[in-house]
N, C-alpha and C positions, 0 to 999 in steps of 0.2 A: 838271851832273855834280856840281860841288863842294858845292854846296846840298843836293841830295837827300842826297849822303855827311853831312852834319851832322845833316840829320832823321833819317835811318837811326841815326847815331851817339849821338844825344838820345835816339831810341826806345829804344835796347839799355840805355843807361845808367838811364832813367828807371824808378823804380819801378811806375807804373802804364802801361798800353799807350795810354790817352787822351792821355797827353803827348807820347809818340812819335809818335803820328797826328797830332796837332795841328800838330807841329813839323815834320813831312814835308808836311802840307798849307799850311802858312806857305811852305816852302820850294819847293813845285811853284808857287804864287801868285806870288811874287816872279820867280822862273826866269820863268814864262809873260809875267808881266808886262813885264820888261825884253825878252826876246825880242819880242815885241809893240812896243815902244818903239823899240827897234832897228830893225826891217822898217818901221815907220811913219817913221823920220828917214831910213832907206836911200832909201826911195822917193821924198822931197823934196830 
């Protein structure tokens, strides 16, 4: 939730919509990757 909030904040502050979209996409990717790694290590 925090990383997505940062992406939305950057998107609102940025002059172009593409910068905000890229930041939000990056936040989603980082969040998803950390969740997958946590789930993987929890299984092992």
